[in-house]
PQR file of N, CA, C, O and H, with PARSE charges and radii, in Angstrom:
ATOM      1  N   MET A   1     -25.815 182.371 -71.768 -0.4000 1.5000
ATOM      2  CA  MET A   1     -26.778 182.289 -70.687 -0.0000 2.0000
ATOM      3  C   MET A   1     -27.361 183.666 -70.390  0.5500 1.7000
ATOM      4  O   MET A   1     -28.576 183.793 -70.240 -0.5500 1.4000
ATOM      5  N   PHE A   2     -26.542 184.679 -70.303 -0.4000 1.5000
ATOM      6  CA  PHE A   2     -27.043 186.022 -70.030 -0.0000 2.0000
ATOM      7  C   PHE A   2     -26.888 186.904 -71.260  0.5500 1.7000
ATOM      8  O   PHE A   2     -26.485 188.063 -71.161 -0.5500 1.4000
ATOM      9  H   PHE A   2     -25.555 184.576 -70.425  0.4000 1.0000
ATOM     10  N   GLY A   3     -27.210 186.343 -72.418 -0.4000 1.5000
ATOM     11  CA  GLY A   3     -27.077 187.095 -73.660 -0.0000 2.0000
ATOM     12  C   GLY A   3     -27.987 188.310 -73.708  0.5500 1.7000
ATOM     13  O   GLY A   3     -27.674 189.303 -74.365 -0.5500 1.4000
ATOM     14  H   GLY A   3     -27.537 185.402 -72.498  0.4000 1.0000
ATOM     15  N   TRP A   4     -29.123 188.229 -73.008 -0.4000 1.5000
ATOM     16  CA  TRP A   4     -30.051 189.355 -73.008 -0.0000 2.0000
ATOM     17  C   TRP A   4     -29.439 190.569 -72.333  0.5500 1.7000
ATOM     18  O   TRP A   4     -29.841 191.698 -72.616 -0.5500 1.4000
ATOM     19  H   TRP A   4     -29.377 187.422 -72.475  0.4000 1.0000
ATOM     20  N   SER A   5     -28.465 190.358 -71.438 -0.4000 1.5000
ATOM     21  CA  SER A   5     -27.902 191.497 -70.696 -0.0000 2.0000
ATOM     22  C   SER A   5     -26.843 192.247 -71.476  0.5500 1.7000
ATOM     23  O   SER A   5     -26.437 193.333 -71.064 -0.5500 1.4000
ATOM     24  H   SER A   5     -28.139 189.441 -71.209  0.4000 1.0000
ATOM     25  N   ILE A   6     -26.379 191.696 -72.597 -0.4000 1.5000
ATOM     26  CA  ILE A   6     -25.338 192.379 -73.383 -0.0000 2.0000
ATOM     27  C   ILE A   6     -25.879 193.687 -73.949  0.5500 1.7000
ATOM     28  O   ILE A   6     -25.191 194.707 -73.921 -0.5500 1.4000
ATOM     29  H   ILE A   6     -26.709 190.813 -72.931  0.4000 1.0000
ATOM     30  N   GLY A   7     -27.091 193.663 -74.456 -0.4000 1.5000
ATOM     31  CA  GLY A   7     -27.655 194.877 -75.039 -0.0000 2.0000
ATOM     32  C   GLY A   7     -28.691 195.526 -74.136  0.5500 1.7000
ATOM     33  O   GLY A   7     -29.539 196.278 -74.615 -0.5500 1.4000
ATOM     34  H   GLY A   7     -27.650 192.834 -74.479  0.4000 1.0000
ATOM     35  N   ALA A   8     -28.640 195.250 -72.843 -0.4000 1.5000
ATOM     36  CA  ALA A   8     -29.639 195.786 -71.922 -0.0000 2.0000
ATOM     37  C   ALA A   8     -29.422 197.280 -71.698  0.5500 1.7000
ATOM     38  O   ALA A   8     -28.288 197.758 -71.728 -0.5500 1.4000
ATOM     39  H   ALA A   8     -27.951 194.639 -72.453  0.4000 1.0000
ATOM     40  N   PRO A   9     -30.506 198.012 -71.474 -0.5600 1.5000
ATOM     41  CA  PRO A   9     -30.363 199.444 -71.195  0.2800 2.0000
ATOM     42  C   PRO A   9     -29.690 199.667 -69.836  0.5500 1.7000
ATOM     43  O   PRO A   9     -29.633 198.761 -69.005 -0.5500 1.4000
ATOM     44  N   ALA A  10     -29.194 200.861 -69.631 -0.4000 1.5000
ATOM     45  CA  ALA A  10     -28.465 201.177 -68.401 -0.0000 2.0000
ATOM     46  C   ALA A  10     -29.391 201.158 -67.188  0.5500 1.7000
ATOM     47  O   ALA A  10     -28.937 200.846 -66.087 -0.5500 1.4000
ATOM     48  H   ALA A  10     -29.241 201.597 -70.306  0.4000 1.0000
ATOM     49  N   ALA A  11     -30.661 201.478 -67.351 -0.4000 1.5000
ATOM     50  CA  ALA A  11     -31.601 201.512 -66.231 -0.0000 2.0000
ATOM     51  C   ALA A  11     -32.767 200.565 -66.524  0.5500 1.7000
ATOM     52  O   ALA A  11     -33.125 200.330 -67.678 -0.5500 1.4000
ATOM     53  H   ALA A  11     -31.030 201.731 -68.246  0.4000 1.0000
ATOM     54  N   PHE A  12     -33.334 200.042 -65.476 -0.4000 1.5000
ATOM     55  CA  PHE A  12     -34.493 199.182 -65.648 -0.0000 2.0000
ATOM     56  C   PHE A  12     -35.713 200.016 -65.991  0.5500 1.7000
ATOM     57  O   PHE A  12     -35.855 201.150 -65.531 -0.5500 1.4000
ATOM     58  H   PHE A  12     -33.044 200.233 -64.538  0.4000 1.0000
ATOM     59  N   LEU A  13     -36.578 199.453 -66.791 -0.4000 1.5000
ATOM     60  CA  LEU A  13     -37.844 200.103 -67.107 -0.0000 2.0000
ATOM     61  C   LEU A  13     -38.848 199.780 -66.007  0.5500 1.7000
ATOM     62  O   LEU A  13     -38.658 198.836 -65.240 -0.5500 1.4000
ATOM     63  H   LEU A  13     -36.463 198.532 -67.164  0.4000 1.0000
ATOM     64  N   SER A  14     -39.896 200.554 -65.936 -0.4000 1.5000
ATOM     65  CA  SER A  14     -40.928 200.285 -64.926 -0.0000 2.0000
ATOM     66  C   SER A  14     -41.572 198.920 -65.154  0.5500 1.7000
ATOM     67  O   SER A  14     -42.010 198.270 -64.205 -0.5500 1.4000
ATOM     68  H   SER A  14     -40.051 201.321 -66.559  0.4000 1.0000
ATOM     69  N   GLU A  15     -41.630 198.485 -66.417 -0.4000 1.5000
ATOM     70  CA  GLU A  15     -42.182 197.158 -66.711 -0.0000 2.0000
ATOM     71  C   GLU A  15     -41.322 196.067 -66.088  0.5500 1.7000
ATOM     72  O   GLU A  15     -41.840 195.061 -65.604 -0.5500 1.4000
ATOM     73  H   GLU A  15     -41.274 199.012 -67.188  0.4000 1.0000
ATOM     74  N   ASP A  16     -40.003 196.269 -66.103 -0.4000 1.5000
ATOM     75  CA  ASP A  16     -39.102 195.283 -65.509 -0.0000 2.0000
ATOM     76  C   ASP A  16     -39.318 195.197 -64.001  0.5500 1.7000
ATOM     77  O   ASP A  16     -39.350 194.105 -63.432 -0.5500 1.4000
ATOM     78  H   ASP A  16     -39.582 197.087 -66.497  0.4000 1.0000
ATOM     79  N   ILE A  17     -39.465 196.338 -63.366 -0.4000 1.5000
ATOM     80  CA  ILE A  17     -39.658 196.367 -61.919 -0.0000 2.0000
ATOM     81  C   ILE A  17     -40.995 195.729 -61.543  0.5500 1.7000
ATOM     82  O   ILE A  17     -41.070 194.936 -60.604 -0.5500 1.4000
ATOM     83  H   ILE A  17     -39.439 197.225 -63.827  0.4000 1.0000
ATOM     84  N   ILE A  18     -42.045 196.078 -62.277 -0.4000 1.5000
ATOM     85  CA  ILE A  18     -43.362 195.515 -61.998 -0.0000 2.0000
ATOM     86  C   ILE A  18     -43.348 194.007 -62.218  0.5500 1.7000
ATOM     87  O   ILE A  18     -43.927 193.256 -61.432 -0.5500 1.4000
ATOM     88  H   ILE A  18     -41.985 196.722 -63.040  0.4000 1.0000
ATOM     89  N   GLY A  19     -42.693 193.565 -63.277 -0.4000 1.5000
ATOM     90  CA  GLY A  19     -42.600 192.130 -63.545 -0.0000 2.0000
ATOM     91  C   GLY A  19     -41.861 191.394 -62.450  0.5500 1.7000
ATOM     92  O   GLY A  19     -42.251 190.290 -62.071 -0.5500 1.4000
ATOM     93  H   GLY A  19     -42.222 194.175 -63.916  0.4000 1.0000
ATOM     94  N   ALA A  20     -40.790 191.994 -61.934 -0.4000 1.5000
ATOM     95  CA  ALA A  20     -40.023 191.352 -60.875 -0.0000 2.0000
ATOM     96  C   ALA A  20     -40.809 191.299 -59.565  0.5500 1.7000
ATOM     97  O   ALA A  20     -40.661 190.355 -58.789 -0.5500 1.4000
ATOM     98  H   ALA A  20     -40.473 192.891 -62.242  0.4000 1.0000
ATOM     99  N   LEU A  21     -41.639 192.306 -59.321 -0.4000 1.5000
ATOM    100  CA  LEU A  21     -42.419 192.330 -58.079 -0.0000 2.0000
ATOM    101  C   LEU A  21     -43.652 191.431 -58.142  0.5500 1.7000
ATOM    102  O   LEU A  21     -44.086 190.898 -57.121 -0.5500 1.4000
ATOM    103  H   LEU A  21     -41.759 193.073 -59.951  0.4000 1.0000
ATOM    104  N   LEU A  22     -44.213 191.263 -59.328 -0.4000 1.5000
ATOM    105  CA  LEU A  22     -45.447 190.497 -59.437 -0.0000 2.0000
ATOM    106  C   LEU A  22     -45.216 188.994 -59.545  0.5500 1.7000
ATOM    107  O   LEU A  22     -46.138 188.215 -59.306 -0.5500 1.4000
ATOM    108  H   LEU A  22     -43.861 191.696 -60.158  0.4000 1.0000
ATOM    109  N   GLU A  23     -44.023 188.578 -59.894 -0.4000 1.5000
ATOM    110  CA  GLU A  23     -43.757 187.149 -60.060 -0.0000 2.0000
ATOM    111  C   GLU A  23     -44.001 186.363 -58.778  0.5500 1.7000
ATOM    112  O   GLU A  23     -44.675 185.336 -58.843 -0.5500 1.4000
ATOM    113  H   GLU A  23     -43.273 189.211 -60.088  0.4000 1.0000
ATOM    114  N   PRO A  24     -43.494 186.780 -57.608 -0.5600 1.5000
ATOM    115  CA  PRO A  24     -43.792 186.009 -56.394  0.2800 2.0000
ATOM    116  C   PRO A  24     -45.275 186.018 -56.027  0.5500 1.7000
ATOM    117  O   PRO A  24     -45.795 185.036 -55.499 -0.5500 1.4000
ATOM    118  N   ILE A  25     -45.943 187.118 -56.306 -0.4000 1.5000
ATOM    119  CA  ILE A  25     -47.377 187.202 -56.025 -0.0000 2.0000
ATOM    120  C   ILE A  25     -48.138 186.245 -56.932  0.5500 1.7000
ATOM    121  O   ILE A  25     -49.070 185.572 -56.489 -0.5500 1.4000
ATOM    122  H   ILE A  25     -45.521 187.916 -56.735  0.4000 1.0000
ATOM    123  N   ALA A  26     -47.741 186.182 -58.207 -0.4000 1.5000
ATOM    124  CA  ALA A  26     -48.391 185.268 -59.152 -0.0000 2.0000
ATOM    125  C   ALA A  26     -48.169 183.819 -58.737  0.5500 1.7000
ATOM    126  O   ALA A  26     -49.090 183.005 -58.813 -0.5500 1.4000
ATOM    127  H   ALA A  26     -46.984 186.728 -58.567  0.4000 1.0000
ATOM    128  N   ALA A  27     -46.971 183.492 -58.302 -0.4000 1.5000
ATOM    129  CA  ALA A  27     -46.688 182.121 -57.857 -0.0000 2.0000
ATOM    130  C   ALA A  27     -47.518 181.780 -56.623  0.5500 1.7000
ATOM    131  O   ALA A  27     -48.050 180.675 -56.521 -0.5500 1.4000
ATOM    132  H   ALA A  27     -46.223 184.153 -58.240  0.4000 1.0000
ATOM    133  N   PHE A  28     -47.633 182.714 -55.694 -0.4000 1.5000
ATOM    134  CA  PHE A  28     -48.445 182.497 -54.489 -0.0000 2.0000
ATOM    135  C   PHE A  28     -49.909 182.273 -54.860  0.5500 1.7000
ATOM    136  O   PHE A  28     -50.538 181.345 -54.353 -0.5500 1.4000
ATOM    137  H   PHE A  28     -47.202 183.612 -55.776  0.4000 1.0000
ATOM    138  N   LEU A  29     -50.449 183.102 -55.728 -0.4000 1.5000
ATOM    139  CA  LEU A  29     -51.843 182.961 -56.127 -0.0000 2.0000
ATOM    140  C   LEU A  29     -52.082 181.657 -56.876  0.5500 1.7000
ATOM    141  O   LEU A  29     -53.146 181.052 -56.747 -0.5500 1.4000
ATOM    142  H   LEU A  29     -49.937 183.856 -56.140  0.4000 1.0000
ATOM    143  N   PHE A  30     -51.096 181.220 -57.660 -0.4000 1.5000
ATOM    144  CA  PHE A  30     -51.205 179.945 -58.360 -0.0000 2.0000
ATOM    145  C   PHE A  30     -51.375 178.812 -57.358  0.5500 1.7000
ATOM    146  O   PHE A  30     -52.267 177.980 -57.520 -0.5500 1.4000
ATOM    147  H   PHE A  30     -50.231 181.712 -57.765  0.4000 1.0000
ATOM    148  N   TRP A  31     -50.526 178.762 -56.312 -0.4000 1.5000
ATOM    149  CA  TRP A  31     -50.598 177.677 -55.345 -0.0000 2.0000
ATOM    150  C   TRP A  31     -51.843 177.784 -54.467  0.5500 1.7000
ATOM    151  O   TRP A  31     -52.374 176.766 -54.024 -0.5500 1.4000
ATOM    152  H   TRP A  31     -49.801 179.438 -56.180  0.4000 1.0000
ATOM    153  N   ILE A  32     -52.313 179.000 -54.214 -0.4000 1.5000
ATOM    154  CA  ILE A  32     -53.589 179.160 -53.496 -0.0000 2.0000
ATOM    155  C   ILE A  32     -54.719 178.572 -54.336  0.5500 1.7000
ATOM    156  O   ILE A  32     -55.609 177.904 -53.810 -0.5500 1.4000
ATOM    157  H   ILE A  32     -51.883 179.827 -54.574  0.4000 1.0000
ATOM    158  N   GLY A  33     -54.678 178.824 -55.646 -0.4000 1.5000
ATOM    159  CA  GLY A  33     -55.690 178.256 -56.545 -0.0000 2.0000
ATOM    160  C   GLY A  33     -55.666 176.743 -56.550  0.5500 1.7000
ATOM    161  O   GLY A  33     -56.715 176.099 -56.519 -0.5500 1.4000
ATOM    162  H   GLY A  33     -53.955 179.366 -56.073  0.4000 1.0000
ATOM    163  N   ILE A  34     -54.467 176.173 -56.589 -0.4000 1.5000
ATOM    164  CA  ILE A  34     -54.343 174.710 -56.546 -0.0000 2.0000
ATOM    165  C   ILE A  34     -54.901 174.176 -55.223  0.5500 1.7000
ATOM    166  O   ILE A  34     -55.593 173.158 -55.211 -0.5500 1.4000
ATOM    167  H   ILE A  34     -53.615 176.696 -56.615  0.4000 1.0000
ATOM    168  N   ALA A  35     -54.605 174.853 -54.116 -0.4000 1.5000
ATOM    169  CA  ALA A  35     -55.096 174.414 -52.815 -0.0000 2.0000
ATOM    170  C   ALA A  35     -56.622 174.491 -52.748  0.5500 1.7000
ATOM    171  O   ALA A  35     -57.256 173.607 -52.174 -0.5500 1.4000
ATOM    172  H   ALA A  35     -54.042 175.679 -54.126  0.4000 1.0000
ATOM    173  N   ILE A  36     -57.209 175.519 -53.318 -0.4000 1.5000
ATOM    174  CA  ILE A  36     -58.668 175.656 -53.315 -0.0000 2.0000
ATOM    175  C   ILE A  36     -59.317 174.554 -54.150  0.5500 1.7000
ATOM    176  O   ILE A  36     -60.330 173.980 -53.750 -0.5500 1.4000
ATOM    177  H   ILE A  36     -56.694 176.238 -53.785  0.4000 1.0000
ATOM    178  N   ILE A  37     -58.733 174.264 -55.302 -0.4000 1.5000
ATOM    179  CA  ILE A  37     -59.260 173.180 -56.144 -0.0000 2.0000
ATOM    180  C   ILE A  37     -59.157 171.844 -55.409  0.5500 1.7000
ATOM    181  O   ILE A  37     -60.089 171.041 -55.444 -0.5500 1.4000
ATOM    182  H   ILE A  37     -57.910 174.730 -55.626  0.4000 1.0000
ATOM    183  N   ALA A  38     -58.030 171.609 -54.746 -0.4000 1.5000
ATOM    184  CA  ALA A  38     -57.856 170.365 -53.988 -0.0000 2.0000
ATOM    185  C   ALA A  38     -58.874 170.278 -52.854  0.5500 1.7000
ATOM    186  O   ALA A  38     -59.423 169.207 -52.594 -0.5500 1.4000
ATOM    187  H   ALA A  38     -57.273 172.261 -54.717  0.4000 1.0000
ATOM    188  N   LEU A  39     -59.126 171.395 -52.181 -0.4000 1.5000
ATOM    189  CA  LEU A  39     -60.112 171.410 -51.101 -0.0000 2.0000
ATOM    190  C   LEU A  39     -61.515 171.128 -51.636  0.5500 1.7000
ATOM    191  O   LEU A  39     -62.290 170.414 -51.000 -0.5500 1.4000
ATOM    192  H   LEU A  39     -58.680 172.265 -52.392  0.4000 1.0000
ATOM    193  N   MET A  40     -61.842 171.683 -52.794 -0.4000 1.5000
ATOM    194  CA  MET A  40     -63.154 171.428 -53.388 -0.0000 2.0000
ATOM    195  C   MET A  40     -63.325 169.950 -53.727  0.5500 1.7000
ATOM    196  O   MET A  40     -64.389 169.374 -53.499 -0.5500 1.4000
ATOM    197  H   MET A  40     -61.212 172.264 -53.311  0.4000 1.0000
ATOM    198  N   ILE A  41     -62.276 169.340 -54.272 -0.4000 1.5000
ATOM    199  CA  ILE A  41     -62.352 167.918 -54.597 -0.0000 2.0000
ATOM    200  C   ILE A  41     -62.486 167.097 -53.321  0.5500 1.7000
ATOM    201  O   ILE A  41     -63.277 166.155 -53.262 -0.5500 1.4000
ATOM    202  H   ILE A  41     -61.412 169.808 -54.458  0.4000 1.0000
ATOM    203  N   TYR A  42     -61.716 167.453 -52.308 -0.4000 1.5000
ATOM    204  CA  TYR A  42     -61.761 166.721 -51.041 -0.0000 2.0000
ATOM    205  C   TYR A  42     -63.130 166.843 -50.381  0.5500 1.7000
ATOM    206  O   TYR A  42     -63.666 165.854 -49.881 -0.5500 1.4000
ATOM    207  H   TYR A  42     -61.074 168.218 -52.356  0.4000 1.0000
ATOM    208  N   GLN A  43     -63.698 168.044 -50.374 -0.4000 1.5000
ATOM    209  CA  GLN A  43     -64.984 168.277 -49.720 -0.0000 2.0000
ATOM    210  C   GLN A  43     -66.156 167.686 -50.494  0.5500 1.7000
ATOM    211  O   GLN A  43     -67.242 167.521 -49.938 -0.5500 1.4000
ATOM    212  H   GLN A  43     -63.263 168.847 -50.781  0.4000 1.0000
ATOM    213  N   SER A  44     -65.951 167.365 -51.766 -0.4000 1.5000
ATOM    214  CA  SER A  44     -67.047 166.805 -52.552 -0.0000 2.0000
ATOM    215  C   SER A  44     -67.433 165.418 -52.051  0.5500 1.7000
ATOM    216  O   SER A  44     -68.558 164.969 -52.271 -0.5500 1.4000
ATOM    217  H   SER A  44     -65.068 167.499 -52.217  0.4000 1.0000
ATOM    218  N   GLY A  45     -66.514 164.742 -51.386 -0.4000 1.5000
ATOM    219  CA  GLY A  45     -66.810 163.423 -50.840 -0.0000 2.0000
ATOM    220  C   GLY A  45     -66.757 162.320 -51.864  0.5500 1.7000
ATOM    221  O   GLY A  45     -67.080 161.174 -51.549 -0.5500 1.4000
ATOM    222  H   GLY A  45     -65.600 165.107 -51.207  0.4000 1.0000
ATOM    223  N   LYS A  46     -66.360 162.628 -53.078 -0.4000 1.5000
ATOM    224  CA  LYS A  46     -66.334 161.608 -54.117 -0.0000 2.0000
ATOM    225  C   LYS A  46     -64.964 160.953 -54.237  0.5500 1.7000
ATOM    226  O   LYS A  46     -64.799 159.991 -54.987 -0.5500 1.4000
ATOM    227  H   LYS A  46     -66.098 163.558 -53.334  0.4000 1.0000
ATOM    228  N   VAL A  47     -63.993 161.464 -53.510 -0.4000 1.5000
ATOM    229  CA  VAL A  47     -62.660 160.877 -53.537 -0.0000 2.0000
ATOM    230  C   VAL A  47     -62.545 159.956 -52.326  0.5500 1.7000
ATOM    231  O   VAL A  47     -62.764 160.375 -51.189 -0.5500 1.4000
ATOM    232  H   VAL A  47     -64.128 162.245 -52.901  0.4000 1.0000
ATOM    233  N   VAL A  48     -62.206 158.720 -52.584 -0.4000 1.5000
ATOM    234  CA  VAL A  48     -62.090 157.742 -51.510 -0.0000 2.0000
ATOM    235  C   VAL A  48     -60.629 157.352 -51.389  0.5500 1.7000
ATOM    236  O   VAL A  48     -60.004 156.921 -52.358 -0.5500 1.4000
ATOM    237  H   VAL A  48     -62.029 158.380 -53.507  0.4000 1.0000
ATOM    238  N   PHE A  49     -60.101 157.506 -50.200 -0.4000 1.5000
ATOM    239  CA  PHE A  49     -58.733 157.094 -49.937 -0.0000 2.0000
ATOM    240  C   PHE A  49     -58.772 155.702 -49.317  0.5500 1.7000
ATOM    241  O   PHE A  49     -59.236 155.535 -48.189 -0.5500 1.4000
ATOM    242  H   PHE A  49     -60.609 157.857 -49.413  0.4000 1.0000
ATOM    243  N   PRO A  50     -58.292 154.716 -50.043 -0.5600 1.5000
ATOM    244  CA  PRO A  50     -58.345 153.359 -49.487  0.2800 2.0000
ATOM    245  C   PRO A  50     -57.381 153.205 -48.311  0.5500 1.7000
ATOM    246  O   PRO A  50     -56.212 153.581 -48.392 -0.5500 1.4000
ATOM    247  N   ILE A  51     -57.887 152.657 -47.245 -0.4000 1.5000
ATOM    248  CA  ILE A  51     -57.066 152.408 -46.065 -0.0000 2.0000
ATOM    249  C   ILE A  51     -57.065 150.903 -45.839  0.5500 1.7000
ATOM    250  O   ILE A  51     -58.118 150.268 -45.784 -0.5500 1.4000
ATOM    251  H   ILE A  51     -58.837 152.351 -47.180  0.4000 1.0000
ATOM    252  N   GLU A  52     -55.889 150.353 -45.713 -0.4000 1.5000
ATOM    253  CA  GLU A  52     -55.767 148.912 -45.559 -0.0000 2.0000
ATOM    254  C   GLU A  52     -56.281 148.483 -44.193  0.5500 1.7000
ATOM    255  O   GLU A  52     -55.913 149.053 -43.166 -0.5500 1.4000
ATOM    256  H   GLU A  52     -55.033 150.868 -45.758  0.4000 1.0000
ATOM    257  N   GLU A  53     -57.128 147.483 -44.201 -0.4000 1.5000
ATOM    258  CA  GLU A  53     -57.617 146.923 -42.950 -0.0000 2.0000
ATOM    259  C   GLU A  53     -56.740 145.735 -42.586  0.5500 1.7000
ATOM    260  O   GLU A  53     -56.361 144.940 -43.446 -0.5500 1.4000
ATOM    261  H   GLU A  53     -57.428 147.020 -45.036  0.4000 1.0000
ATOM    262  N   SER A  54     -56.434 145.629 -41.334 -0.4000 1.5000
ATOM    263  CA  SER A  54     -55.633 144.488 -40.893 -0.0000 2.0000
ATOM    264  C   SER A  54     -56.369 143.790 -39.762  0.5500 1.7000
ATOM    265  O   SER A  54     -57.049 144.421 -38.953 -0.5500 1.4000
ATOM    266  H   SER A  54     -56.742 146.275 -40.636  0.4000 1.0000
ATOM    267  N   GLU A  55     -56.220 142.513 -39.727 -0.4000 1.5000
ATOM    268  CA  GLU A  55     -56.862 141.713 -38.691 -0.0000 2.0000
ATOM    269  C   GLU A  55     -56.034 141.783 -37.412  0.5500 1.7000
ATOM    270  O   GLU A  55     -54.803 141.757 -37.447 -0.5500 1.4000
ATOM    271  H   GLU A  55     -55.667 142.001 -40.385  0.4000 1.0000
ATOM    272  N   ILE A  56     -56.732 141.872 -36.288 -0.4000 1.5000
ATOM    273  CA  ILE A  56     -56.065 141.870 -34.996 -0.0000 2.0000
ATOM    274  C   ILE A  56     -55.886 140.418 -34.584  0.5500 1.7000
ATOM    275  O   ILE A  56     -56.815 139.615 -34.669 -0.5500 1.4000
ATOM    276  H   ILE A  56     -57.731 141.893 -36.260  0.4000 1.0000
ATOM    277  N   SER A  57     -54.695 140.097 -34.142 -0.4000 1.5000
ATOM    278  CA  SER A  57     -54.443 138.710 -33.724 -0.0000 2.0000
ATOM    279  C   SER A  57     -55.243 138.411 -32.459  0.5500 1.7000
ATOM    280  O   SER A  57     -55.659 139.314 -31.733 -0.5500 1.4000
ATOM    281  H   SER A  57     -53.940 140.749 -34.073  0.4000 1.0000
ATOM    282  N   GLU A  58     -55.438 137.151 -32.226 -0.4000 1.5000
ATOM    283  CA  GLU A  58     -56.216 136.726 -31.054 -0.0000 2.0000
ATOM    284  C   GLU A  58     -55.561 137.185 -29.757  0.5500 1.7000
ATOM    285  O   GLU A  58     -56.246 137.548 -28.802 -0.5500 1.4000
ATOM    286  H   GLU A  58     -55.100 136.417 -32.815  0.4000 1.0000
ATOM    287  N   HIS A  59     -54.248 137.167 -29.730 -0.4000 1.5000
ATOM    288  CA  HIS A  59     -53.505 137.618 -28.551 -0.0000 2.0000
ATOM    289  C   HIS A  59     -53.813 139.086 -28.241  0.5500 1.7000
ATOM    290  O   HIS A  59     -54.094 139.441 -27.097 -0.5500 1.4000
ATOM    291  H   HIS A  59     -53.691 136.872 -30.506  0.4000 1.0000
ATOM    292  N   HIS A  60     -53.756 139.929 -29.266 -0.4000 1.5000
ATOM    293  CA  HIS A  60     -54.025 141.349 -29.055 -0.0000 2.0000
ATOM    294  C   HIS A  60     -55.497 141.602 -28.727  0.5500 1.7000
ATOM    295  O   HIS A  60     -55.823 142.498 -27.948 -0.5500 1.4000
ATOM    296  H   HIS A  60     -53.528 139.641 -30.196  0.4000 1.0000
ATOM    297  N   ARG A  61     -56.378 140.807 -29.326 -0.4000 1.5000
ATOM    298  CA  ARG A  61     -57.811 140.957 -29.035 -0.0000 2.0000
ATOM    299  C   ARG A  61     -58.079 140.695 -27.549  0.5500 1.7000
ATOM    300  O   ARG A  61     -58.851 141.418 -26.919 -0.5500 1.4000
ATOM    301  H   ARG A  61     -56.114 140.079 -29.959  0.4000 1.0000
ATOM    302  N   LYS A  62     -57.438 139.655 -26.987 -0.4000 1.5000
ATOM    303  CA  LYS A  62     -57.614 139.354 -25.565 -0.0000 2.0000
ATOM    304  C   LYS A  62     -57.052 140.474 -24.693  0.5500 1.7000
ATOM    305  O   LYS A  62     -57.653 140.836 -23.681 -0.5500 1.4000
ATOM    306  H   LYS A  62     -56.811 139.067 -27.499  0.4000 1.0000
ATOM    307  N   LEU A  63     -55.907 141.022 -25.082 -0.4000 1.5000
ATOM    308  CA  LEU A  63     -55.332 142.126 -24.307 -0.0000 2.0000
ATOM    309  C   LEU A  63     -56.251 143.345 -24.315  0.5500 1.7000
ATOM    310  O   LEU A  63     -56.410 144.013 -23.293 -0.5500 1.4000
ATOM    311  H   LEU A  63     -55.419 140.728 -25.904  0.4000 1.0000
ATOM    312  N   ILE A  64     -56.845 143.628 -25.448 -0.4000 1.5000
ATOM    313  CA  ILE A  64     -57.758 144.775 -25.550 -0.0000 2.0000
ATOM    314  C   ILE A  64     -58.989 144.536 -24.685  0.5500 1.7000
ATOM    315  O   ILE A  64     -59.439 145.438 -23.978 -0.5500 1.4000
ATOM    316  H   ILE A  64     -56.716 143.085 -26.278  0.4000 1.0000
ATOM    317  N   GLN A  65     -59.536 143.321 -24.738 -0.4000 1.5000
ATOM    318  CA  GLN A  65     -60.713 143.005 -23.925 -0.0000 2.0000
ATOM    319  C   GLN A  65     -60.400 143.118 -22.440  0.5500 1.7000
ATOM    320  O   GLN A  65     -61.222 143.617 -21.671 -0.5500 1.4000
ATOM    321  H   GLN A  65     -59.170 142.588 -25.312  0.4000 1.0000
ATOM    322  N   GLN A  66     -59.228 142.662 -22.031 -0.4000 1.5000
ATOM    323  CA  GLN A  66     -58.830 142.777 -20.622 -0.0000 2.0000
ATOM    324  C   GLN A  66     -58.690 144.237 -20.213  0.5500 1.7000
ATOM    325  O   GLN A  66     -59.091 144.614 -19.112 -0.5500 1.4000
ATOM    326  H   GLN A  66     -58.561 142.257 -22.656  0.4000 1.0000
ATOM    327  N   ALA A  67     -58.135 145.048 -21.076 -0.4000 1.5000
ATOM    328  CA  ALA A  67     -57.974 146.474 -20.776 -0.0000 2.0000
ATOM    329  C   ALA A  67     -59.326 147.159 -20.649  0.5500 1.7000
ATOM    330  O   ALA A  67     -59.519 147.999 -19.770 -0.5500 1.4000
ATOM    331  H   ALA A  67     -57.810 144.742 -21.971  0.4000 1.0000
ATOM    332  N   VAL A  68     -60.263 146.804 -21.525 -0.4000 1.5000
ATOM    333  CA  VAL A  68     -61.607 147.397 -21.477 -0.0000 2.0000
ATOM    334  C   VAL A  68     -62.311 146.978 -20.196  0.5500 1.7000
ATOM    335  O   VAL A  68     -62.962 147.803 -19.555 -0.5500 1.4000
ATOM    336  H   VAL A  68     -60.105 146.122 -22.239  0.4000 1.0000
ATOM    337  N   LYS A  69     -62.193 145.709 -19.809 -0.4000 1.5000
ATOM    338  CA  LYS A  69     -62.816 145.236 -18.573 -0.0000 2.0000
ATOM    339  C   LYS A  69     -62.207 145.930 -17.355  0.5500 1.7000
ATOM    340  O   LYS A  69     -62.917 146.281 -16.412 -0.5500 1.4000
ATOM    341  H   LYS A  69     -61.664 145.039 -20.330  0.4000 1.0000
ATOM    342  N   ALA A  70     -60.893 146.123 -17.382 -0.4000 1.5000
ATOM    343  CA  ALA A  70     -60.224 146.794 -16.268 -0.0000 2.0000
ATOM    344  C   ALA A  70     -60.695 148.239 -16.123  0.5500 1.7000
ATOM    345  O   ALA A  70     -60.850 148.729 -15.004 -0.5500 1.4000
ATOM    346  H   ALA A  70     -60.317 145.838 -18.148  0.4000 1.0000
ATOM    347  N   VAL A  71     -60.919 148.915 -17.227 -0.4000 1.5000
ATOM    348  CA  VAL A  71     -61.385 150.304 -17.172 -0.0000 2.0000
ATOM    349  C   VAL A  71     -62.831 150.369 -16.697  0.5500 1.7000
ATOM    350  O   VAL A  71     -63.202 151.276 -15.952 -0.5500 1.4000
ATOM    351  H   VAL A  71     -60.793 148.518 -18.136  0.4000 1.0000
ATOM    352  N   LYS A  72     -63.651 149.405 -17.126 -0.4000 1.5000
ATOM    353  CA  LYS A  72     -65.049 149.399 -16.709 -0.0000 2.0000
ATOM    354  C   LYS A  72     -65.207 149.116 -15.214  0.5500 1.7000
ATOM    355  O   LYS A  72     -66.147 149.609 -14.590 -0.5500 1.4000
ATOM    356  H   LYS A  72     -63.349 148.668 -17.731  0.4000 1.0000
ATOM    357  N   LYS A  73     -64.296 148.324 -14.632 -0.4000 1.5000
ATOM    358  CA  LYS A  73     -64.367 148.005 -13.210 -0.0000 2.0000
ATOM    359  C   LYS A  73     -64.047 149.208 -12.342  0.5500 1.7000
ATOM    360  O   LYS A  73     -64.504 149.283 -11.202 -0.5500 1.4000
ATOM    361  H   LYS A  73     -63.533 147.923 -15.139  0.4000 1.0000
ATOM    362  N   LYS A  74     -63.289 150.127 -12.848 -0.4000 1.5000
ATOM    363  CA  LYS A  74     -62.875 151.298 -12.027 -0.0000 2.0000
ATOM    364  C   LYS A  74     -63.988 152.221 -11.779  0.5500 1.7000
ATOM    365  O   LYS A  74     -63.809 153.241 -11.113 -0.5500 1.4000
ATOM    366  H   LYS A  74     -62.917 150.066 -13.774  0.4000 1.0000
TER
END
């Protein structure tokens, strides 16, 4: 698993340090890029998210109408 460390030099090279520091930055920029692409697709308006429509029962329809009438009377 750590076979590379058997023959590793005693000190890290500057390339090793730069590579270790840039990896989190590269990962962050990757996900920012994905987010920007997703935002562009979303803002294009060509993606439609289907939302299921459900019928309101007659009982609930009457309750809603009564609530609306009660608010209008106030």
